[in-house]
C-alpha positions in Angstrom: -57.9 -12.1 1.8 -54.9 -14.3 1.7 -54.8 -14.1 -2.1 -54.8 -10.3 -2.0 -52.1 -10.2 0.7 -49.9 -12.6 -1.3 -50.4 -10.6 -4.5 -49.6 -7.3 -2.8 -46.4 -8.8 -1.3 -45.4 -10.2 -4.6 -45.9 -6.9 -6.3 -43.9 -5.1 -3.6 -41.0 -7.5 -3.9 -40.9 -7.1 -7.7 -41.0 -3.3 -7.3 -38.1 -3.5 -4.8 -36.1 -5.7 -7.2 -36.7 -3.4 -10.1 -35.6 -0.4 -8.0 -32.4 -2.2 -7.0 -31.7 -3.1 -10.6 -32.3 0.4 -11.7 -30.0 1.8 -9.0 -27.3 -0.8 -9.9 -27.5 0.2 -13.6 -26.8 3.8 -12.5 -29.7 5.3 -14.5 -32.1 7.4 -12.5 -34.1 9.5 -15.0 -36.4 11.1 -12.5 -33.6 12.3 -10.4 -31.6 13.7 -13.3 -34.4 15.7 -14.9 -34.3 19.3 -14.1 -37.5 21.4 -13.9 -38.3 23.5 -16.9 -38.2 27.2 -16.6 -41.5 29.1 -17.1 -42.3 30.8 -20.4 -41.1 34.3 -20.6 -43.3 37.1 -22.0 -41.5 40.2 -23.2 -42.7 43.5 -24.8 -41.6 44.4 -28.3 -41.7 48.2 -28.2 -40.9 48.7 -31.8 -43.7 46.5 -33.0 -46.1 47.9 -30.4 -47.2 44.4 -29.3 -46.3 41.5 -27.1 -44.1 38.6 -28.0 -44.3 35.3 -26.1 -41.1 33.5 -26.0 -41.3 29.8 -25.0 -37.9 29.8 -23.6 -37.9 26.3 -22.1 -34.4 25.8 -20.9 -33.5 23.2 -18.4 -32.3 24.5 -15.0 -28.5 23.8 -14.5 -27.8 20.6 -12.6 -26.0 21.1 -9.3 -22.6 19.6 -9.3 -21.3 17.9 -6.2 -17.5 18.3 -6.1 -15.1 16.9 -3.5 -12.5 19.7 -3.4 -9.1 19.3 -1.8 -6.2 21.7 -1.0 -2.7 20.6 -0.1 -0.2 23.1 1.3 3.4 22.7 2.2 4.5 25.4 4.7 8.1 26.0 5.7 9.1 27.8 8.9 12.1 28.2 11.0 13.3 25.1 12.7 12.2 26.3 16.2 8.8 27.6 14.9 7.3 24.4 13.5 5.5 23.5 16.6 4.2 27.0 17.2 2.9 27.2 13.6 1.2 23.8 14.0 -0.5 24.9 17.2 -1.7 28.2 15.7 -3.1 26.3 12.7 -5.1 24.0 15.0 -6.5 27.1 16.8 -7.4 28.7 13.5 -9.0 25.5 12.4 -11.1 25.3 15.5 -12.2 29.0 15.1 -13.2 28.3 11.5 -15.5 25.4 12.6 -13.3 22.7 10.9 -13.7 19.0 11.2 -10.2 17.7 12.2 -9.4 14.4 10.6 -5.8 14.1 11.9 -3.1 16.2 13.6 0.4 15.1 14.0 3.6 16.7 15.4 7.1 15.2 15.3 9.5 17.2 17.5 13.1 18.1 16.7 15.8 15.5 17.5 19.4 14.8 16.6 18.6 13.0 13.4 16.0 15.3 11.7 14.2 18.7 12.3 10.7 19.0 13.5 7.7 18.4 11.2 3.9 18.5 11.6 0.7 17.9 9.7 -2.9 18.9 10.0 -5.7 17.4 8.0 -9.3 18.8 8.3 -12.5 19.6 6.4 -13.2 23.3 6.3 -16.6 25.0 5.5 -16.5 26.6 2.1 -17.5 30.1 3.3 -14.5 30.2 5.7 -12.0 28.5 3.4 -10.3 31.7 2.0 -9.9 33.3 5.4 -8.5 30.1 6.8 -6.0 29.5 4.0 -4.9 33.2 4.2 -4.3 32.8 8.0 -2.3 29.6 7.8 -0.3 30.8 4.8 0.9 33.7 7.0 2.5 31.2 9.4 5.4 30.6 7.1 6.4 30.5 3.4 4.2 28.3 1.2 6.4 26.0 -0.7 3.6 24.2 -2.7 -0.1 24.7 -2.9 -2.1 22.2 -5.0 -5.9 22.1 -5.6 -7.9 19.1 -6.9 -11.6 18.4 -7.4 -13.4 15.1 -7.9 -16.9 15.0 -9.3 -19.3 13.1 -7.1 -22.6 14.2 -8.8 -23.6 10.8 -10.3 -22.8 9.0 -7.0 -24.9 11.5 -5.0 -27.9 11.4 -7.3 -27.9 7.6 -7.5 -27.7 7.4 -3.7 -30.5 9.9 -3.2 -32.7 8.0 -5.7 -32.0 4.7 -4.0 -32.8 6.2 -0.6 -36.1 7.5 -1.9 -37.1 4.2 -3.5 -36.1 2.1 -0.6 -37.9 4.4 1.9 -41.2 4.0 -0.1 -40.7 0.3 -0.3 -40.2 0.1 3.4 -43.4 2.1 4.0 -45.4 -0.2 1.8 -44.0 -3.2 3.7 -45.0 -1.6 7.0 -48.5 -1.1 5.7 -48.7 -4.8 4.8 -47.7 -5.7 8.4 -51.1 -4.2 9.5 -53.2 -6.1 7.0 -56.0 -7.9 9.0 -56.4 -11.6 8.5 -52.9 -12.2 7.1 -51.3 -15.6 7.6 -48.4 -16.0 10.0 -46.1 -17.3 7.3 -46.8 -14.2 5.1 -46.2 -11.9 8.0 -42.9 -13.6 8.7 -41.9 -13.1 5.1 -42.8 -9.4 5.2 -40.9 -8.9 8.4 -37.8 -10.6 7.0 -38.0 -8.4 3.9 -38.6 -5.3 6.1 -35.4 -6.0 8.1 -33.4 -6.4 5.0 -34.7 -3.2 3.5 -34.1 -1.2 6.7 -30.5 -2.5 6.9 -29.9 -1.3 3.3 -31.5 2.0 4.1 -29.2 2.5 7.1 -26.2 1.6 4.8 -27.3 4.1 2.2 -27.9 6.8 4.8 -24.3 6.3 6.1 -23.0 6.5 2.5 -25.0 9.7 1.9 -23.6 11.3 5.0 -20.1 10.5 4.0 -20.7 12.0 0.6 -22.1 15.1 2.2 -18.9 15.5 4.3 -16.8 15.2 1.1 -18.9 17.7 -1.0 -20.2 20.1 1.5 -16.8 20.9 3.0 -13.3 21.3 1.6 -10.5 18.8 2.5 -7.4 20.7 3.5 -4.0 19.1 4.3 -1.3 21.3 5.9 2.3 20.0 6.1 4.8 22.0 8.2 8.5 21.6 7.9 11.7 23.4 8.8 13.7 25.3 6.2 16.8 23.3 5.3 20.1 24.6 6.5 23.7 23.3 6.2 24.2 24.1 9.9 21.4 21.7 11.0 22.4 18.3 12.2 19.5 16.9 10.4 21.0 17.7 7.0 23.7 15.1 7.7 21.2 12.4 8.7 21.5 10.6 5.4 25.3 10.2 6.0 24.8 8.9 9.5 22.1 6.6 8.3 24.4 5.3 5.6 27.2 4.6 8.2 24.7 2.9 10.5 23.4 1.0 7.5 26.9 -0.3 6.6 27.5 -1.5 10.1 24.1 -3.2 10.1 24.8 -4.8 6.7 28.2 -6.1 8.1 26.4 -7.6 11.1 23.9 -9.3 8.8 26.7 -10.8 6.7 28.4 -12.2 9.9 25.1 -13.6 11.1 24.6 -15.2 7.7 28.1 -16.7 7.8 27.5 -18.1 11.3 24.2 -19.6 10.2 25.9 -21.2 7.2 28.7 -22.7 9.3 26.1 -24.1 11.9 24.1 -25.6 9.1 27.0 -27.2 7.2 29.2 -28.3 10.2 27.2 -31.4 11.2 27.2 -32.7 7.6 30.9 -31.9 7.2 31.8 -33.9 10.4 29.7 -36.8 9.2 31.3 -36.8 5.8 34.8 -36.6 7.4 33.9 -39.6 9.7 32.6 -41.6 6.8 35.7 -40.8 4.7 38.1 -41.7 7.6 36.3 -45.0 8.1 36.4 -45.8 4.4 40.1 -45.0 4.2 40.9 -47.1 7.3 38.9 -50.0 5.8 40.7 -49.7 2.4 44.1 -49.6 4.2 43.3 -52.7 6.2 42.2 -54.6 3.1 45.3 -53.5 1.2 47.5 -54.6 4.1 45.7 -58.0 4.1 46.3 -58.4 0.3 50.0 -57.6 0.7 50.4 -60.1 3.5 48.7 -62.8 1.5 50.9 -62.1 -1.5 54.1 -62.3 0.6 53.0 -65.6 2.1 52.5 -67.1 -1.4 55.9 -65.8 -2.5 
């Protein structure tokens, strides 16, 4: 019994390792094969008979695309917040998943701006985009799509293989007459497999959010005007930057003086002492020379 249990455990561990290696290589033949279409039988009226056509064409593989729309909408300066709130209401009515919503109100430096980032159900995307585009003038609208098909198929295959492996491990836990050491090994492997299954399930859920819904980013800004104080913000920023740069220069000069002053005083003291000593010795030599003369 112990030999059979150990052999079964070894086979399961080898199968699990092979499944992980197959998933890491990114080749999942079973998941990528599409079912064959049934043979079609048509009637040839001109010949008066039947013609069997073995039209075996692979069914088209579903593509998993992460679609993204980015819109820049311009409104009047005092209508940015209103447009942003209406866009949030339209998003809620469309069943969106809001990822982020930010509003920056008008101040003396720059006009108001706002942003809304959400995932929209595909069947409500056109109506939602039409509704938010009517809130102002669309300055830019870009659409991108990223193919996630291989990643989805590989994740699904790994989920299936790991789930079967977990079920086999659970069946081994109920084997009668198994040794305690073998049961501990199976339980340790079962915990590892379940942890990887949870990680794969989370990854699959994230992929579903990316491919089953459309990522939409709305940026609201005020139309530029020469009468707005915000237009001159670069000039005021430059003036403030010049004053800040001057302050940094003065601070650097003060730091330099503080760092050099102690050494300058020490060098001056050493120079004064050396000069006094040289003057004293010179006076002594002159006195000695006058005594000899």
